[in-house]
C-alpha positions as CSV (number, residue, x, y, z in Angstrom):
1,M,39.5,58.9,-20.8
2,R,38.7,55.8,-23.2
3,R,37.3,52.9,-22.1
4,Y,38.0,49.2,-23.7
5,V,35.8,46.3,-23.4
6,L,37.6,42.8,-24.1
7,S,35.4,40.5,-25.7
8,S,35.3,36.5,-24.2
9,G,37.3,35.8,-27.2
10,I,39.9,38.3,-27.4
11,L,40.3,37.5,-23.4
12,L,40.7,34.0,-24.1
13,M,43.3,34.9,-27.1
14,L,45.2,37.0,-24.8
15,L,45.4,34.3,-21.9
16,S,46.5,31.5,-24.6
17,V,49.4,33.9,-25.9
18,S,50.3,34.7,-22.4
19,S,50.2,31.1,-21.4
20,A,52.5,29.6,-24.3
21,K,55.1,31.9,-23.0
22,N,54.4,31.0,-19.3
23,P,51.7,28.2,-18.4
24,L,51.5,30.1,-14.8
25,C,51.7,33.7,-16.2
26,Y,48.8,35.5,-17.2
27,S,47.9,38.8,-18.3
28,E,46.7,41.6,-16.0
29,V,43.2,40.5,-16.5
30,S,41.6,39.7,-12.7
31,L,41.8,35.9,-11.5
32,S,38.3,36.3,-11.3
33,K,37.6,37.4,-14.4
34,Q,39.5,34.7,-16.0
35,V,38.1,31.8,-14.2
36,H,34.9,33.4,-15.3
37,E,35.6,33.4,-18.9
38,F,37.3,29.7,-19.0
39,L,34.2,28.7,-16.9
40,R,31.7,30.0,-19.3
41,N,33.8,28.7,-22.5
42,R,34.1,25.0,-21.0
43,I,30.2,24.7,-20.4
44,E,29.0,26.1,-23.5
45,A,31.4,23.9,-25.3
46,A,30.5,20.8,-23.4
47,G,27.4,20.4,-26.0
48,I,23.9,19.5,-25.1
49,P,23.2,17.5,-23.3
50,P,26.9,18.6,-21.8
51,K,29.5,16.2,-21.4
52,L,32.0,17.6,-18.7
53,S,35.0,15.6,-17.1
54,V,37.9,16.8,-14.8
55,G,40.4,14.2,-15.6
56,E,38.5,10.6,-15.0
57,D,35.9,11.9,-13.1
58,S,32.6,13.1,-15.0
59,I,30.0,15.9,-14.3
60,R,27.3,14.1,-13.4
61,A,24.6,16.9,-12.5
62,S,24.6,17.6,-16.2
63,V,21.6,19.3,-16.0
64,M,21.3,21.3,-13.1
65,L,25.1,22.2,-13.1
66,P,24.9,24.3,-16.4
67,R,21.6,25.8,-15.1
68,F,23.1,26.9,-11.8
69,Y,25.9,28.8,-13.6
70,E,23.8,30.1,-16.3
71,R,21.4,31.6,-13.2
72,R,24.7,33.6,-11.9
73,S,26.0,34.5,-15.1
74,Y,28.8,31.7,-14.9
75,R,30.2,33.6,-12.1
76,S,32.1,31.6,-9.8
77,A,30.8,30.0,-6.5
78,W,33.8,28.9,-4.8
79,I,37.0,30.6,-6.0
80,N,37.8,34.1,-5.2
81,E,41.0,36.2,-6.3
82,N,43.1,34.2,-3.7
83,G,41.8,30.7,-4.7
84,P,39.3,28.3,-3.2
85,T,37.0,29.7,-0.7
86,F,36.4,29.2,2.9
87,Q,32.8,28.0,1.7
88,A,34.8,25.3,-0.3
89,K,36.7,23.8,2.8
90,S,33.6,23.6,4.4
91,L,31.9,21.7,1.6
92,I,34.9,19.4,1.6
93,N,34.6,18.6,5.4
94,K,31.0,17.9,4.7
95,I,31.6,15.5,1.8
96,K,34.2,13.7,4.0
97,E,31.1,13.1,6.4
98,A,29.4,11.5,4.2
99,E,29.7,8.1,5.6
100,H,27.9,9.2,8.4
101,E,24.9,9.1,6.3
102,G,25.7,5.5,5.1
103,L,27.3,7.0,1.7
104,R,30.6,6.9,0.7
105,P,32.7,10.2,0.4
106,E,34.6,8.9,-2.7
107,D,31.4,9.2,-4.7
108,Y,31.2,12.9,-4.6
109,H,34.8,13.7,-5.9
110,L,36.6,13.9,-2.6
111,V,39.9,12.1,-4.2
112,K,40.2,14.3,-6.9
113,I,39.3,17.3,-5.0
114,E,41.9,17.0,-2.6
115,S,44.6,16.0,-4.8
116,I,43.7,19.4,-6.9
117,M,43.6,21.2,-3.1
118,I,47.1,20.0,-2.6
119,E,48.4,21.0,-5.9
120,I,46.5,24.6,-5.5
121,G,48.2,24.6,-2.0
122,R,51.5,23.8,-3.5
123,I,51.5,26.5,-6.1
124,Q,49.9,29.1,-3.3
125,K,53.0,28.6,-0.9
126,S,55.9,29.0,-3.8
127,K,54.0,32.4,-4.3
128,T,53.2,31.2,-8.2
129,P,50.2,33.0,-9.7
130,L,47.3,30.4,-9.9
131,N,46.5,28.9,-13.1
132,P,42.5,30.0,-14.0
133,R,42.2,26.3,-15.6
134,I,42.9,24.2,-12.5
135,L,40.7,26.3,-10.3
136,V,37.8,25.8,-13.0
137,D,38.4,22.3,-12.7
138,I,37.9,22.4,-8.7
139,E,34.7,24.9,-9.0
140,L,33.3,21.9,-11.3
141,L,33.9,19.6,-9.3
142,L,32.7,21.1,-5.7
143,T,29.6,22.1,-7.5
144,D,29.2,18.6,-8.9
145,S,29.8,17.2,-5.8
146,F,27.2,19.6,-3.9
147,L,24.5,18.7,-6.2
148,I,24.9,15.2,-6.4
149,Y,25.4,14.5,-2.9
150,G,22.4,16.8,-1.7
151,S,20.2,14.6,-4.1
152,H,21.3,11.8,-2.4
153,L,20.5,13.2,1.0
154,V,16.9,14.3,-0.2
155,S,15.9,10.9,-2.0
156,G,18.7,8.4,-1.9
157,K,21.7,7.5,-4.0
158,V,19.1,4.5,-5.3
159,N,16.2,4.8,-7.2
160,P,14.0,2.0,-5.8
161,E,12.4,1.3,-9.0
162,S,15.1,0.7,-11.0
163,I,16.1,-2.4,-8.5
164,D,13.0,-4.1,-7.5
165,A,9.8,-3.5,-9.8
166,E,7.9,-3.6,-6.6
167,W,9.3,-0.3,-4.8
168,F,6.9,2.4,-5.2
169,A,7.7,4.8,-2.2
170,N,7.3,8.5,-2.5
171,R,10.6,9.8,-2.9
172,R,11.2,13.2,-1.4
173,E,11.9,16.1,-3.9
174,A,13.9,19.7,-3.8
175,D,15.1,22.0,-6.2
176,M,19.1,21.5,-6.0
177,V,20.0,24.9,-7.7
178,Q,17.7,26.9,-5.1
179,V,18.9,24.9,-2.4
180,I,22.9,25.3,-3.4
181,E,22.0,29.2,-4.1
182,A,20.6,29.5,-0.8
183,A,23.7,28.0,1.1
184,L,26.3,30.0,-1.0
185,D,23.8,33.5,-0.6
186,S,23.8,32.5,3.7
187,N,27.2,30.9,3.8
188,Q,25.6,27.9,5.3
189,I,27.0,24.8,3.2
190,S,27.2,22.6,5.9
191,E,23.8,23.5,7.7
192,S,22.1,23.6,3.9
193,L,23.3,20.0,3.5
194,K,22.1,19.0,6.9
195,N,18.4,20.5,6.4
196,L,18.3,17.8,3.6
197,L,18.3,15.0,5.8
198,P,15.4,13.0,6.7
199,T,13.8,14.2,10.0
200,H,12.5,11.2,11.2
201,T,13.6,10.2,14.4
202,V,13.9,6.3,13.6
203,Y,16.8,7.8,10.5
204,K,18.3,9.6,13.3
205,R,18.7,6.9,15.7
206,L,19.6,4.6,12.7
207,K,22.7,7.0,12.2
208,S,23.6,7.3,16.1
209,A,23.9,3.4,15.4
210,L,25.9,3.2,12.6
211,A,28.5,5.4,14.3
212,Q,28.7,2.9,17.4
213,Y,28.8,-0.4,15.2
214,L,31.7,1.4,12.7
215,E,33.2,2.2,16.3
216,T,32.7,-1.6,17.2
217,L,34.3,-2.6,13.8
218,T,37.4,-0.1,14.2
219,E,37.9,-2.0,17.3
220,G,38.1,-5.5,15.9
221,G,34.4,-6.6,15.6
222,W,32.9,-9.3,18.3
223,G,34.4,-12.4,17.0
224,T,32.6,-16.2,16.6
225,I,31.1,-19.0,18.8
226,P,32.3,-22.1,17.8
227,D,29.5,-24.5,16.4
228,G,28.2,-27.2,18.2
229,Q,25.6,-28.2,20.6
230,K,23.0,-25.7,22.2
231,I,24.0,-23.9,25.2
232,Q,21.7,-23.0,27.8
233,K,21.4,-22.3,31.6
234,G,23.4,-24.4,34.0
235,D,26.2,-25.1,30.8
236,R,30.0,-25.1,31.7
237,D,31.7,-24.8,28.5
238,N,34.6,-22.5,26.5
239,R,32.0,-21.4,24.2
240,V,30.1,-19.8,26.8
241,I,33.1,-17.7,27.7
242,A,33.2,-16.3,24.1
243,L,29.3,-16.1,24.4
244,R,30.2,-14.1,27.1
245,H,32.3,-11.9,25.1
246,R,30.3,-11.5,22.1
247,L,27.2,-10.0,23.9
248,V,29.6,-7.6,26.1
249,V,31.1,-6.1,22.9
250,S,27.0,-5.7,21.5
251,K,25.8,-4.2,24.9
252,D,23.4,-7.3,25.3
253,L,25.3,-8.1,28.4
254,P,26.2,-5.3,30.7
255,I,29.5,-6.2,32.0
256,L,32.0,-8.8,31.8
257,E,32.2,-11.1,35.1
258,K,35.6,-12.7,35.5
259,N,34.3,-15.2,38.2
260,D,32.4,-18.2,36.7
261,E,32.9,-17.2,33.0
262,D,32.5,-20.1,31.7
263,L,29.1,-20.8,33.5
264,F,25.7,-19.9,31.5
265,D,24.2,-18.2,34.5
266,V,20.7,-16.5,35.0
267,G,22.4,-12.8,33.7
268,L,23.8,-14.4,30.6
269,E,20.4,-16.0,29.9
270,E,18.7,-12.7,30.4
271,A,21.1,-11.3,27.5
272,V,21.0,-14.3,25.2
273,R,16.9,-13.3,25.7
274,R,17.4,-9.6,24.9
275,F,19.5,-10.4,21.8
276,Q,16.8,-12.9,20.6
277,W,14.4,-10.2,21.1
278,R,16.4,-7.5,18.9
279,H,16.6,-10.1,16.2
280,G,13.2,-11.4,15.8
281,L,13.9,-14.7,17.0
282,D,12.0,-16.8,20.0
283,A,13.1,-14.9,23.3
284,D,13.9,-18.4,24.9
285,G,17.3,-17.8,26.3
286,V,18.7,-21.0,24.7
287,V,21.7,-20.6,22.1
288,G,20.6,-22.9,19.3
289,N,21.2,-23.2,15.6
290,M,19.2,-19.9,14.7
291,T,20.4,-17.8,17.5
292,L,24.1,-19.0,16.7
293,A,23.9,-18.1,13.7
294,A,22.2,-14.7,14.0
295,L,25.5,-14.4,17.0
296,N,28.2,-15.0,14.3
297,V,26.6,-12.5,11.8
298,P,30.2,-10.3,11.3
299,V,29.7,-6.3,12.4
300,E,30.6,-5.4,8.8
301,E,27.3,-6.9,7.7
302,R,25.0,-5.5,10.5
303,V,27.1,-1.8,9.1
304,R,26.1,-2.8,5.9
305,Q,22.3,-3.4,7.0
306,I,21.8,-0.3,9.2
307,E,23.6,2.0,5.9
308,L,21.0,-0.1,3.5
309,N,17.7,0.9,5.7
310,M,18.8,4.6,6.2
311,E,18.9,4.5,2.4
312,R,15.3,3.2,2.5
313,W,14.5,6.3,4.9
314,R,15.5,8.6,2.5
315,W,13.1,7.6,-0.3
316,L,10.4,8.4,2.1
317,P,8.0,11.4,2.2
318,Q,9.2,14.0,4.7
319,D,5.9,14.0,6.2
320,L,4.4,10.7,6.7
321,G,1.3,12.1,8.3
322,S,0.3,13.4,11.7
323,K,-1.3,10.0,12.1
324,H,-0.3,7.4,9.9
325,I,-0.1,3.5,9.7
326,I,3.3,1.8,9.5
327,V,3.5,-1.9,8.0
328,N,7.3,-3.4,8.4
329,I,6.9,-6.1,6.1
330,A,10.2,-7.7,7.3
331,N,9.1,-7.5,10.9
332,F,5.7,-9.0,10.4
333,E,4.5,-5.9,12.4
334,L,1.8,-3.2,12.1
335,D,2.4,0.3,14.3
336,V,-0.4,3.0,14.4
337,K,1.5,6.1,14.9
338,E,0.0,9.3,16.3
339,N,2.0,12.5,16.6
340,Q,5.4,10.3,16.0
341,E,3.6,8.2,19.2
342,Q,2.9,4.7,18.7
343,V,-0.5,4.0,19.9
344,M,-1.2,0.4,18.7
345,T,1.0,-2.3,17.6
346,M,-0.1,-6.0,16.3
347,R,1.3,-8.9,14.5
348,V,0.8,-9.2,10.7
349,V,1.5,-12.1,8.3
350,V,3.0,-11.0,4.8
351,G,3.2,-12.5,1.3
352,K,4.9,-15.7,0.7
353,Q,8.4,-15.3,-1.0
354,Y,6.9,-16.1,-4.5
355,R,3.8,-13.6,-4.1
356,T,5.8,-10.8,-2.0
357,T,4.2,-7.9,-0.5
358,P,5.1,-4.6,-2.4
359,V,6.6,-1.3,-0.8
360,F,4.5,1.6,-1.6
361,S,2.7,4.6,0.6
362,A,-1.1,5.3,0.0
363,A,-4.0,6.8,1.7
364,M,-6.8,4.1,3.3
365,T,-10.1,5.7,2.5
366,Y,-12.9,3.2,3.4
367,L,-13.0,-0.3,5.5
368,V,-15.8,-3.1,4.8
369,L,-17.3,-4.9,7.2
370,S,-18.6,-8.9,6.3
371,P,-16.6,-8.5,3.1
372,Y,-17.3,-10.8,0.0
373,W,-13.9,-12.7,-1.1
374,H,-13.5,-11.8,-4.8
375,I,-11.0,-14.1,-5.7
376,P,-8.1,-12.3,-8.0
377,P,-8.2,-14.2,-11.3
378,T,-4.3,-15.8,-10.6
379,L,-5.2,-17.0,-7.2
380,A,-8.4,-18.6,-8.7
381,V,-6.3,-20.3,-11.5
382,Q,-3.4,-21.4,-9.6
383,D,-4.7,-21.8,-6.0
384,K,-8.2,-22.9,-6.5
385,L,-8.6,-24.7,-9.7
386,P,-7.0,-27.7,-8.5
387,L,-8.5,-27.9,-5.3
388,I,-12.2,-27.7,-7.5
389,R,-10.8,-30.6,-9.6
390,K,-10.1,-32.8,-7.1
391,D,-13.3,-32.4,-5.4
392,V,-15.9,-29.9,-6.9
393,S,-17.4,-29.8,-3.5
394,Y,-14.9,-27.7,-2.2
395,L,-16.5,-25.2,-3.6
396,E,-19.7,-25.5,-1.2
397,K,-17.8,-26.4,1.7
398,Q,-15.9,-23.2,1.5
399,K,-19.1,-21.0,0.6
400,I,-17.3,-20.4,-2.9
401,R,-19.9,-19.0,-5.8
402,V,-19.0,-19.1,-9.4
403,F,-20.1,-16.4,-11.7
404,Q,-19.7,-15.6,-15.4
405,G,-20.3,-12.1,-17.0
406,W,-20.0,-8.5,-15.5
407,G,-22.7,-6.3,-14.4
408,A,-26.3,-6.6,-15.9
409,E,-24.8,-9.2,-17.8
410,T,-23.5,-10.9,-14.7
411,K,-24.9,-14.6,-13.7
412,E,-24.2,-17.4,-11.2
413,V,-23.0,-20.7,-12.4
414,D,-24.1,-24.0,-11.1
415,P,-20.5,-25.4,-10.2
416,A,-21.9,-29.2,-10.6
417,V,-23.1,-29.1,-14.5
418,V,-19.2,-27.8,-15.3
419,D,-16.7,-30.0,-16.7
420,W,-13.7,-28.7,-14.3
421,S,-11.6,-31.2,-15.9
422,R,-11.8,-29.5,-19.0
423,I,-10.9,-26.3,-17.5
424,T,-7.5,-24.7,-17.8
425,A,-5.3,-21.4,-17.0
426,K,-6.5,-20.5,-20.7
427,N,-10.1,-20.8,-20.8
428,F,-11.0,-20.2,-17.0
429,G,-13.7,-17.4,-17.8
430,F,-15.4,-17.9,-14.4
431,R,-15.0,-15.3,-11.4
432,L,-15.2,-16.4,-7.7
433,R,-16.5,-15.2,-5.0
434,Q,-16.4,-16.2,-1.3
435,D,-19.5,-15.4,0.8
436,P,-19.2,-13.6,4.1
437,G,-18.7,-15.8,7.4
438,P,-16.3,-17.3,9.6
439,L,-14.8,-19.6,6.3
440,N,-14.2,-16.3,4.5
441,A,-10.5,-15.4,3.8
442,L,-10.4,-11.6,4.7
443,G,-12.4,-12.5,8.0
444,Q,-14.6,-9.9,9.2
445,V,-13.1,-6.7,8.4
446,K,-10.9,-5.1,5.2
447,F,-9.4,-1.9,5.0
448,M,-8.9,-0.2,1.9
449,F,-6.0,2.0,0.6
450,P,-6.5,1.8,-3.4
451,N,-3.3,1.2,-5.3
452,G,-2.2,-0.5,-8.3
453,F,-1.1,-3.7,-6.5
454,N,-4.8,-4.7,-5.1
455,V,-3.1,-5.0,-1.6
456,Y,-5.1,-3.9,1.2
457,L,-5.5,-5.0,5.0
458,H,-7.6,-7.7,6.3
459,D,-9.0,-10.2,9.2
460,T,-8.1,-13.7,8.7
461,P,-9.7,-17.2,10.2
462,S,-6.2,-18.4,10.6
463,K,-5.4,-16.9,13.8
464,E,-2.9,-19.4,14.5
465,L,-0.3,-18.1,11.9
466,F,0.2,-15.0,14.2
467,E,1.8,-17.3,16.8
468,K,4.8,-18.1,14.4
469,S,8.0,-16.4,14.3
470,I,8.1,-16.0,10.4
471,R,4.7,-14.7,9.1
472,A,5.1,-14.9,5.4
473,F,2.2,-16.9,4.2
474,S,-0.2,-14.6,2.3
475,S,-0.8,-13.9,-1.4
476,G,0.6,-10.4,-1.0
477,C,-2.3,-8.6,1.2
478,I,-1.4,-7.7,4.9
479,R,-3.6,-9.9,7.4
480,I,-3.6,-8.1,10.6
481,E,-4.0,-9.8,14.3
482,K,-6.4,-7.2,16.0
483,P,-8.4,-6.1,13.1
484,I,-11.9,-4.9,15.1
485,E,-9.4,-2.6,17.4
486,L,-8.0,-1.0,14.1
487,A,-11.4,-0.4,12.8
488,E,-12.2,1.1,16.4
489,Y,-9.5,3.4,16.3
490,L,-10.3,4.3,12.5
491,L,-14.0,5.3,13.4
492,M,-13.6,6.5,16.8
493,G,-14.5,10.1,15.7
494,D,-17.8,9.1,13.9
495,P,-20.3,8.9,17.0
496,R,-22.4,6.5,14.8
497,W,-19.7,3.6,15.3
498,T,-18.7,2.4,18.3
499,K,-17.4,-0.6,19.0
500,E,-20.5,-2.6,19.9
501,R,-22.3,-1.2,16.2
502,I,-19.5,-2.3,14.6
503,L,-19.5,-5.7,16.0
504,A,-23.3,-5.7,15.5
505,A,-23.0,-4.9,11.7
506,I,-20.3,-7.8,11.6
507,A,-23.2,-10.0,13.0
508,K,-25.4,-9.3,10.1
509,G,-23.4,-11.4,7.8
510,S,-24.0,-8.8,4.9
511,E,-21.2,-6.7,3.5
512,E,-21.3,-3.0,4.2
513,T,-18.9,-0.4,3.3
514,I,-17.9,2.7,5.6
515,I,-16.3,6.0,4.1
516,L,-13.5,7.0,6.6
517,R,-14.1,10.9,7.7
518,D,-10.3,11.4,8.0
519,P,-8.3,9.1,5.4
520,I,-4.9,7.7,6.9
521,P,-1.8,7.3,5.0
522,V,-0.6,3.8,5.1
523,H,3.2,3.0,4.3
524,L,4.1,-0.7,3.5
525,L,8.0,-0.6,4.1
526,Y,10.5,-3.2,4.2
527,W,12.9,-2.5,7.1
528,T,15.5,-5.1,8.3
529,A,17.3,-2.6,10.5
530,W,15.8,0.3,12.9
531,A,16.7,1.6,16.1
532,D,13.9,1.9,19.0
533,E,13.4,4.9,21.2
534,D,15.7,3.4,23.8
535,G,18.7,3.3,20.8
536,L,18.5,-0.7,20.8
537,V,19.0,-1.9,17.2
538,H,16.9,-4.3,16.1
539,F,18.0,-6.7,13.1
540,R,15.6,-8.8,10.9
541,D,16.3,-11.7,8.3
542,D,15.9,-10.6,4.5
543,I,12.8,-12.5,4.0
544,Y,12.5,-11.5,0.4
545,R,16.6,-11.1,-0.5
546,R,16.0,-7.2,-1.1
547,D,18.9,-6.2,0.8
548,K,21.6,-8.0,-1.8
549,R,20.2,-6.2,-4.4
550,L,20.1,-2.6,-2.8
551,Y,23.6,-3.5,-1.9
552,E,25.0,-4.1,-5.1
553,A,22.8,-1.0,-6.4
554,L,24.2,1.2,-4.0
555,K,27.8,0.3,-4.3
556,E,28.0,0.9,-7.7
557,R,30.9,3.2,-8.8
558,P,30.1,6.9,-10.4
559,P,30.4,6.6,-14.1
560,A,33.5,6.6,-16.1
561,A,34.6,10.4,-17.6
562,F,33.0,11.2,-21.1
563,Q,35.9,10.3,-23.9
564,D,35.5,11.2,-27.5
565,E,36.0,8.4,-30.5
566,Q,39.6,8.5,-30.2
567,G,39.5,7.6,-26.2
568,K,40.5,11.4,-24.8
569,L,38.8,12.6,-22.1
570,L,36.2,15.5,-22.9
């Protein structure tokens, strides 16, 4: 018996001749083999870097997709002799659920995939042979959708560095080619994608919150409360009825009482306090201008806020550390976590709007008691120089000394002999250093986690700032409310450093550095929405206007399909 081996070129020639006579009638070569050959030639002809499109949908995993097919010798992943497999349908169902993660299913070819699947179903119903070219189309779209959607689940749809130069969060990574191979081999498409999601409990709570707020949106939202004078306990007003309805919809008020609906009673006051607490407002139970503005934010905007912060969670490493410190810049708060339990919390002061605190992660390795404050050159010129020009005694009053040179060449300068009126930003050749003590801007302790931003945690003599609800007053570093308590926690594994020893060392008034036996991760984050352990959703103002930039990036449409010089789709 003689055997004949068809080369891919001869096979394609036969297919072309056969299809010319009848586009839906092919040679007796198996459907899988036809798809295999068309798929291989389509990818090989795409060039380097490859440019592949299906209609107006471009294939965006231009590096991973060819590598995936090369490793499987161009065997189809989603097609068999009968057409799309059960795994293909499982992937399509999973893509439809992308909105549950705050993402858009249409970003993953869903519209095109569904239109082709309808066409395939129509052909199958008519008992007509399937065209391998349409099967290659669906094959490429499904693989691309898995790779892109999986990548977005792993590390976010938006690259934080591309929308804001201050975003330097550590992004998770995964070999998506290995992921898709394992998903196909184990027949666990849905489970494999689910395993790419952040495992942090706050992300899961936000996901649940998103479902609730989307349901509220579907049911018509929560309406608005008309403008007017402040509303408080004891008032009777039609606006009270609107307020009552609003707080019931957001579940701040348990039930809608029909009796005395227009009376602002004790129960309604408690509901207002609860709402204010969730939104970072002074919880006085009075509906003033700020509370009214928060109440009238439409549910669509709250949905968007939840989605944005789910994206921020996807930027973070899967493991934040068994012990770690989180600073939520937008909430002006620091939390110490140990095995996902909160062991300490405190208020913080963060950077001003024009000196914003950056977002990044780093390891805290040491702390300094009674620190000197080496005033950064920018602050020395912009903040201190105008004060010195006005009154040179400002330096002595603030215990600030003036130096020139570095290392062995350093020499202290008498500020009285300097003609400060002639000193400008261009010729400012001095270094300013504030001595330890009660006036020192860094207070009694600073906590160091080396980074490229020269940002750290520190104490402050301006304790009154912690009483303000909006605490954006620093020049970028984070001032903390409880420095001694944090130092004691960080050093509790070191018997040499009890609280008494820490306080005694500070009392000496001389700088002392302590290396931490166990460095601790510090994550400076920016959350404008999160859900607590009781499932209550908290919202904060976007003090740095970062939400808007992220929203614009997150809603960007996928790129258009590749075209040749004549405008023909490739």
